C-alpha positions in Angstrom: -25.2 -1.4 11.2 -21.2 -2.2 10.8 -22.0 -2.4 7.4 -24.1 0.3 6.7 -21.3 2.6 8.8 -18.3 0.7 6.4 -20.4 1.7 3.4 -21.2 5.2 4.5 -17.3 5.9 5.9 -15.9 4.5 2.5 -18.0 6.7 0.2 -16.9 9.8 2.8 -13.2 8.6 1.8 -14.2 9.2 -1.7 -16.3 12.3 -1.7 -13.8 14.0 0.5 -10.9 13.5 -1.7 -9.3 11.3 1.6 -7.7 9.2 -1.2 -7.0 9.3 -4.6 -7.2 5.2 -5.0 -4.1 3.0 -4.9 -2.0 3.6 -7.7 -0.6 0.0 -7.9 -3.2 -2.8 -7.1 -2.3 -6.4 -6.3 -5.2 -8.8 -6.6 -4.0 -12.3 -4.9 -6.6 -15.5 -5.1 -6.0 -18.2 -3.5 -7.8 -20.9 -5.2 -9.5 -23.1 -2.8 -8.1 -21.3 0.0 -10.1 -21.7 3.5 -9.2 -20.3 6.8 -7.9 -24.1 7.9 -5.9 -23.9 4.8 -4.1 -20.7 6.1 -3.8 -21.7 10.0 -2.8 -25.4 8.9 0.3 -24.0 7.0 1.3 -22.0 9.9 0.5 -24.8 12.4 2.9 -27.4 9.9 5.5 -24.7 10.1 5.5 -24.4 13.7 5.8 -28.4 14.6 9.0 -28.6 11.8 10.3 -25.8 14.3 9.7 -28.1 17.3 7.4 -25.4 18.3 3.4 -25.3 18.7 1.9 -22.4 17.2 2.7 -19.9 14.6 6.4 -18.9 15.1 6.8 -18.5 11.6 3.8 -16.4 10.8 2.8 -16.2 6.5 3.3 -12.8 5.5 -0.1 -12.1 4.3 -1.4 -13.0 7.6 0.2 -10.0 9.4 -1.5 -8.0 7.1 -3.4 -5.4 9.3 -7.3 -5.4 7.9 -8.6 -8.8 7.7 -12.3 -10.0 6.7 -14.7 -12.9 6.2 -15.9 -13.3 2.8 -18.8 -15.3 1.6 -18.3 -17.0 -1.8 -21.9 -18.5 -2.5 -23.0 -18.3 -6.0 -26.6 -17.0 -7.8 -27.0 -21.0 -8.3 -25.8 -22.7 -5.0 -24.7 -22.2 -1.6 -21.6 -24.2 -2.7 -19.8 -22.0 -5.5 -17.5 -23.2 -8.4 -14.5 -21.1 -9.7 -16.3 -19.9 -12.6 -19.2 -18.0 -10.5 -16.7 -17.0 -8.0 -14.2 -15.8 -10.1 -16.7 -13.7 -12.0 -17.7 -12.4 -8.6 -14.5 -11.6 -7.8 -13.8 -9.9 -11.0 -16.7 -8.0 -12.3 -18.9 -7.7 -8.3 -21.9 -9.8 -10.0 -23.4 -13.0 -8.8 -23.1 -15.7 -11.8 -24.3 -19.2 -11.8 -21.9 -21.9 -11.6 -20.3 -22.5 -14.6 -20.4 -19.2 -16.1 -17.4 -16.6 -17.2 -18.0 -12.8 -16.8 -21.8 -13.0 -17.3 -24.4 -12.3 -14.8 -27.1 -14.6 -13.4 -29.3 -13.3 -16.2 -26.6 -14.4 -18.4 -25.7 -10.7 -19.5 -22.2 -9.8 -20.0 -20.2 -8.1 -16.7 -17.1 -6.8 -17.2 -14.1 -7.1 -14.7 -12.4 -4.3 -12.9 -9.2 -5.2 -14.6 -10.9 -4.1 -17.9 -11.8 -1.0 -16.4 -8.2 -0.5 -14.8 -7.5 -0.8 -18.7 -9.5 1.8 -19.6 -8.4 4.0 -17.1 -5.1 4.0 -18.2 -3.3 1.2 -16.1 -1.4 -1.4 -16.9 -3.2 -5.0 -16.3 -1.5 -8.1 -15.5 -3.7 -11.6 -15.1 -1.4 -14.6 -13.6 -1.7 -18.1 -12.3 -0.3 -21.4 -11.6 -3.0 -23.2 -13.7 -4.0 -22.8 -17.5 -4.4 -18.7 -18.4 -7.4 -20.0 -19.6 -8.9 -21.7 -16.7 -12.0 -20.5 -14.5 -10.7 -17.9 -12.4 -8.1 -16.1 -14.6 -10.7 -15.7 -17.4 -13.3 -14.4 -15.1 -10.8 -11.0 -15.4 -10.8 -10.8 -19.2 -13.6 -13.2 -20.9 -17.3 -14.0 -20.9 -19.0 -17.4 -21.7 -21.9 -19.7 -20.3 -19.5 -22.5 -20.2 -15.9 -22.6 -18.3 -15.0 -25.6 -20.8 -15.1 -23.8 -23.9 -11.6 -23.4 -23.4 -10.7 -22.5 -27.1 -13.5 -19.6 -27.3 -12.4 -18.6 -24.0 -8.5 -18.6 -25.0 -9.6 -15.3 -27.6 -10.6 -13.4 -24.9 -7.3 -12.9 -23.8 -6.7 -10.8 -27.3 -9.5 -9.4 -26.9 -8.7 -7.7 -23.6 -5.4 -7.0 -24.8 -4.0 -6.9 -21.5 0.3 -6.4 -20.8 1.0 -9.0 -19.3 -0.6 -12.8 -18.9 1.2 -15.8 -17.3 1.3 -18.9 -15.9 -0.1 -22.5 -17.4 -0.2 -22.4 -20.9 -3.5 -22.1 -22.7 -5.4 -25.3 -22.5 -6.7 -26.1 -26.2 -5.2 -28.6 -29.1 -1.8 -27.8 -30.1 -3.1 -26.3 -33.3 -5.5 -24.0 -31.5 -2.7 -23.1 -29.5 -0.3 -22.3 -32.1 -2.9 -20.2 -34.0 -3.9 -18.3 -30.9 0.0 -17.3 -29.7 0.4 -16.4 -33.5 -2.5 -13.8 -33.7 -0.9 -12.4 -30.1 2.7 -12.2 -32.0 0.8 -9.9 -34.4 -0.6 -8.2 -32.0 2.7 -6.8 -30.3 3.1 -10.2 -27.4 6.3 -11.4 -27.3 6.2 -15.0 -26.1 8.5 -15.9 -23.2 9.2 -19.5 -22.1 10.8 -19.1 -18.5 12.3 -16.6 -16.2 15.2 -16.5 -18.0 13.8 -15.9 -21.5 11.5 -13.4 -19.8 14.6 -11.1 -18.8 15.7 -11.4 -21.9 12.9 -10.4 -24.3 10.9 -8.4 -21.8 12.6 -4.7 -22.6 11.7 -4.6 -26.5 8.2 -6.3 -26.1 5.3 -4.0 -26.4 3.1 -7.1 -24.3 4.3 -10.3 -23.1 2.9 -13.7 -22.1 5.3 -16.1 -20.0 4.8 -19.0 -19.7 6.9 -22.7 -18.6 10.0 -23.4 -20.6 8.1 -26.2 -22.4 4.6 -26.2 -22.9 2.6 -27.1 -20.4 -1.0 -26.2 -19.1 -0.1 -26.1 -15.3 3.2 -25.0 -13.4 4.2 -28.1 -11.4 3.3 -28.6 -7.6 5.7 -26.9 -5.3 6.5 -30.2 -3.9 7.5 -31.6 -7.5 8.8 -28.8 -8.9 12.2 -28.7 -10.9 15.3 -26.4 -10.6 14.1 -24.6 -13.7 10.5 -24.3 -13.5 8.7 -21.1 -13.6 7.4 -20.1 -9.8 4.8 -17.8 -9.0 7.1 -15.7 -7.3 9.4 -15.5 -10.5 5.7 -14.6 -12.2 5.1 -11.6 -9.7 8.8 -10.2 -10.2 8.3 -10.0 -13.9 4.7 -8.6 -13.4 6.0 -5.8 -11.4 9.2 -5.4 -13.3 7.1 -5.2 -16.9 3.8 -3.7 -15.7 5.3 -0.8 -13.5 7.7 0.2 -16.8 4.1 0.6 -19.0 1.8 3.5 -17.3 2.4 6.5 -15.4 -1.0 5.4 -14.0 0.1 2.5 -12.2 -1.1 -0.8 -12.6 -3.3 -3.6 -11.3 -2.2 -7.1 -11.4 -4.5 -10.5 -10.5 -2.2 -13.4 -9.1 -4.3 -16.7 -8.3 -2.2 -19.4 -6.4 -4.1 -22.2 -8.4 -3.0 -25.3 -7.3 -3.8 -24.8 -3.6 -7.0 -25.9 -5.2 -6.2 -28.7 -7.2 -3.8 -30.3 -4.2 -7.1 -29.8 -2.0 -9.0 -31.6 -4.7 -7.0 -34.3 -3.7 -7.5 -34.2 0.2 -3.7 -34.1 -0.7 -2.8 -31.8 2.5 1.5 -32.0 2.2 1.2 -31.0 -1.4 -1.6 -28.3 -0.3 0.6 -26.7 2.7 3.3 -26.3 0.2 1.1 -24.4 -2.5 0.4 -21.8 0.6 3.8 -21.4 1.1 4.5 -20.9 -2.5 1.6 -18.4 -2.8 3.0 -16.8 0.3 6.3 -16.4 -1.5 4.8 -14.3 -4.3 2.8 -12.2 -1.7 6.2 -11.5 -0.3 7.6 -10.0 -3.4 4.7 -7.7 -3.5 5.1 -6.7 -0.2 9.0 -5.7 -0.9 7.2 -3.4 -3.5 4.5 -1.9 -1.4 7.3 -1.0 1.4 8.8 1.3 -1.8 5.6 2.7 -2.4 3.5 2.4 0.9 1.2 5.7 -0.3 0.3 4.2 -3.8 -0.1 0.5 -3.5 -2.6 -1.7 -2.0 -2.5 -5.5 -1.7 -5.4 -7.9 -1.3 -5.4 -11.6 -0.5 -8.3 -13.5 -0.4 -9.6 -17.0 -1.9 -12.8 -17.6 -4.4 -13.8 -20.3 -2.4 -12.7 -23.4 0.1 -12.2 -26.8 -1.4 -11.9 -30.2 0.4 -13.4 -29.4 4.2 -10.2 -29.7 5.6 -10.5 -30.6 9.7 -7.1 -29.3 11.7 -8.1 -32.5 14.0 -9.4 -36.4 14.0 -11.0 -38.7 16.0 -10.9 -38.0 20.0 -7.6 -37.2 20.1 -6.9 -33.3 21.4 -3.9 -32.8 19.4 -2.4 -32.6 15.6 0.8 -34.3 14.5 1.3 -32.3 11.4 5.0 -32.8 11.5 4.5 -36.4 10.0 3.6 -34.7 6.8 7.1 -33.8 6.4 7.9 -37.2 5.4 5.9 -37.1 1.8 8.6 -36.2 -1.5 6.1 -36.1 -4.0 2.3 -35.1 -4.9 -0.1 -37.9 -4.8 -0.4 -37.2 -8.4 3.4 -37.8 -9.2 3.5 -40.8 -6.9 0.7 -42.5 -9.3 3.1 -41.3 -12.1 5.9 -43.1 -10.1 4.4 -46.3 -9.7 2.6 -46.1 -13.2 5.9 -46.4 -14.7 6.8 -49.8 -13.0 4.1 -51.7 -14.9 5.2 -55.4 -14.1 6.9 -55.0 -10.7 6.3 -57.1 -7.1 5.1 -55.3 -4.2 8.7 -54.8 -2.1 9.4 -52.7 -5.0 5.9 -51.2 -4.5 6.1 -50.6 -0.5 9.7 -49.1 -1.4 8.7 -46.6 -3.9 5.6 -45.5 -1.1 7.9 -45.4 1.7 10.7 -43.2 -0.1 7.8 -40.7 -1.8 4.9 -40.8 0.5 6.8 -41.7 3.6 4.2 -44.7 4.7 3.7 -48.1 2.4 -0.3 -49.1 3.3 0.1 -52.6 1.8 3.1 -54.0 4.2 0.9 -57.2 4.6 1.6 -58.3 0.8 4.6 -60.8 0.4 7.9 -58.7 -0.6 8.3 -61.1 -4.1 4.5 -61.4 -5.1 4.1 -60.3 -8.5 1.8 -57.4 -9.5 1.5 -55.6 -12.7 0.8 -51.8 -12.3 -2.4 -49.8 -14.2 -3.8 -46.5 -13.8 -6.4 -47.3 -11.3 -4.1 -49.5 -8.9 -1.3 -46.9 -9.0 -3.9 -44.2 -8.0 -5.3 -46.3 -5.4 -2.3 -47.3 -3.7 -1.1 -43.4 -3.9 -3.8 -42.4 -2.6 -4.2 -45.1 -0.1 -0.5 -44.0 1.4 -1.8 -40.1 1.7 -4.8 -40.5 3.7 -3.1 -43.0 6.0 -0.3 -40.3 6.4 -3.1 -37.4 7.2 -4.5 -39.6 9.6 -1.1 -40.0 11.3 -0.8 -36.2 10.7 -4.2 -36.2 12.8 -6.0 -34.1 10.1 -9.1 -35.0 8.2 -10.9 -33.9 4.9 -14.7 -33.4 4.4 -14.8 -34.2 0.9 -12.7 -34.1 -2.5 -14.8 -31.3 -3.3 -15.8 -27.3 -2.5 -17.4 -26.1 0.2 -19.8 -23.1 1.2 -17.9 -21.8 4.3 -16.6 -18.4 4.8 -13.0 -17.2 3.3 -10.8 -15.0 4.5 -9.2 -11.7 3.2 -5.9 -9.8 4.1 -5.0 -6.4 2.7 -2.5 -3.8 3.7 -1.9 -0.3 2.0 -3.3 2.6 0.8 -7.3 2.5 1.3 -7.0 -1.1 2.7 -9.1 -0.1 5.9 -12.1 -0.2 3.3 -11.9 -3.9 3.8 -13.2 -5.1 7.0 -16.0 -7.4 8.9 -17.9 -9.3 7.0 -18.7 -9.0 3.4 -19.5 -10.8 -0.2 -17.2 -11.7 -2.7 -19.0 -9.1 -4.7 -18.0 -6.0 -2.4 -14.4 -6.5 -3.5 -14.7 -5.1 -6.7 -17.1 -2.6 -6.0 -14.8 -1.6 -3.3 -12.5 -1.0 -5.7 -14.2 0.8 -8.2 -15.2 2.9 -5.3 -11.4 3.9 -4.7 -10.6 4.2 -7.9 -13.7 6.2 -9.4 -14.6 3.3 -12.4 -18.2 3.3 -12.3 -20.6 0.0 -12.1 -18.8 -2.1 -14.6 -22.1 -3.4 -15.7 -23.0 -4.5 -19.1 -25.3 -1.4 -19.6 -22.4 0.6 -19.6 -20.4 -0.7 -22.6 
């Protein structure tokens, strides 16, 4: 009954002209970000200040409208990012592994494409490769999310104004060919934020990537000073898109490495990724404050990853501050150890203590020789990370996705349309209602 009332209320808003739809739409997707990812980050920030609770709340958790979102796919109660991305972009359920097609395999079209057809400027951004599952669901159609080369070509077919994140995942020759075609279609290829600023004014359309070719932006915890950040990408997107159309813009911005860190059960790295995601949202929020009557910001997730539990064993407490000792991601720790090759256990423990704040093999003789290979480097890195997680008194259910609710937070024009318990397919449906875009189904194309 509540759901029906909410739908009727929304239709009344549209029918009576209460709102003509937001002119500027920010659609933030924290890949893998469940409720405990969000709350855990805030509790971690509190413990770093010596306080129990949430003295330092994330920007988006203070948004006035909230909802719980179901994420199941057409093929399973636990979704993957392809099916969930399709649901979030098109409003149609799909089978796991599929991009931009419904459960019957028919092409379905994203609200981003409809925004473009309505004359809005459009941007798609991420911290992982630009042809990864979530971003590609906003522009591509494919029966296999791993067909990266085919999917990348859809970027040019969609012809959006702004793409940003990690480089397209494909062979070097395929990437070179793709970017060559892009330049012929009017795209400038910018390498890093400073290069963006030098090229943006004269560019018809733009693709913004790392300074050097890389299919991912580094984890926040591993980031170098000149690495591209999601906040910079958001700033660039606003700067570029705002000037492109008097009808406003639509921008999807994914914090993709929240998911990557959670697949590793790497809590310290994951909390840093949520904080970095929040910084990008803060950029959008500053824009919102200047355009309150025209801007909508939505923050949600495609699914939860890892089943993180804020608590462990029989103890009714947390010790999240322990994670502050971890200075690199578990993936970077593996690389550091692997670079040692022929070494000693004393050196191994020294590196683990320096970078992870803990050494798992103190029983080994300091001078004992060890030959480092990929498997051992991974084993030692993960062993140290899990030991630190236990000290922090948190745990993980798995290295994979779960089927739990994910949160949604919204602020701005028509944000009240998002409330209660909704499905991920409802989000683009509501956006279509607000903007008067129609269904977005394949039959309309």
